[in-house]
N, C-alpha and C positions, 0 to 999 in steps of 0.2 A: 419465480426469478428470488435468490435469496438476498437477505437484508443485509448491508455492509453491518460490523460492529460498529458499536460507538467509541471512539477513542477518550478516557478520560485522563485530563491533564496531557502535558507534553508528551512526545515521541522523544527519546532520547537513542546517544549511540546510532547516529545517522550513517550510513554508509552509501554510497553510491555503490550497484552492484552491476550494471550494464547501461549503455548509452548508446543512443539512435540504431544501427547497424546490428548493435550487438544484441539488441533486444529480439526475441522469437518472433512475440508477437507485435511488433510494428504496424504490418498492414491493417490489423485491427483495429489497434489503438488510432490508426491515422481514418481509417475509414469511418469508426464509432464516433471520435471526437473529434479529429482534423488536429491540427498543429502539426510541426516540422521536427520540434527538438526535443524527443522524449529519453526520459531518464527512469531506471527502475532501480528504486531504494528500498533499501531494510534499517530497521531500526527497532528499537524495544520500547511497549506501550505497555499500560493497563485499560482494559477496554470492557464493556460491559456487552455482552453477549446476548442473544434469543431470550433465554429465559433470565435473564436480570442480573445475574451473577455477576462478578466483578473477576477478571484475570490477567494477569502478567502475562504476556506474550511476545515472541520475537513474529512481527509481522512485514510484508512485503509488498508495495503499492508502484504503482506507475505515477510519472507528474511529467507535467508539461509547462513552458512559461503562458501567460495566457488565458490557460485552461484549469491549471490547479492539480489536487492528487486523484487519482482513480485509481479504480479494481484494488482495494485493500484488500486481502488476504491474511490470516493467522495461519503462518506457517510452523510455530511449534510454542505449546503452553511453554512455563519455563515457573518455577516454584518460585515462592515470596521467599 
């Protein structure tokens, strides 16, 4: 199982990119975590990755009220 990167500071420039039935993985999210109102979001954050280095990257994740942020993925490393 892959470890999620650690977020250093706040996620900025947050945008909603999909809601409920627009999310392709909605059935997996509901089966694994429960919840009804899922959103897929993206933003920019500094991350500490597995080797201990810190990088700025675009990240995507799923979020549901009462469940929180799940399945954080690094989508695009950005230059400082």
